[in-house]
Steps between C-alpha positions, in 0.01 A plus 500: 500500500440325831534138386694257716743370238639236740152354549446465125855372440446226761166400347650487151802298614277256688275454195805450276638231734159330509472493119856373456437224754181391323677509161778275628249252643292497179788473252428130431151577365633679192740224393438337157248217488644161408391336173503146640155374390549169680509672838247775443176469305398759245251672732745501789761654271250767392431576867873520562545739206216719626652500849836594351346789303323628811820475702692696235235776497505518879879524491480779241256695718722458804792629293299808408415560865868469591578763235235733648650449848853567369378822337322612820815439704701706251241780527538495880879532468459788254237660728243489218281244674139601554472722194312405183737429210244644256384828656743549789226535764519321835353151503249473789636317805212250495592400144864451597400300808294270278783456247836666580627419149233712329643777279195703403223692673142378457421756229798406283445127556149540361620660177 
């Protein structure tokens, strides 16, 4: 296979660093909402709870993306990168350029 593993490794490492940086900056959003009704009205508290729930979901999704990146980096080290985990065929270069952490070809992803 003629893939430039260093190119994809660099992209994956840069994306991982970006996600980790955003997660560190956003860590306050997922903290528990205070119950002090004298400071925060009921509607404001509901908004805060909704914001907290959204922040937790965003954090969960970022965690999943970090896992995908970790797996892709492992596949590069094992020289299995660029091959579909389902059928073993090469993943098209354009698909990998779009998302280097992808693990399946288009056909298998559609199944």
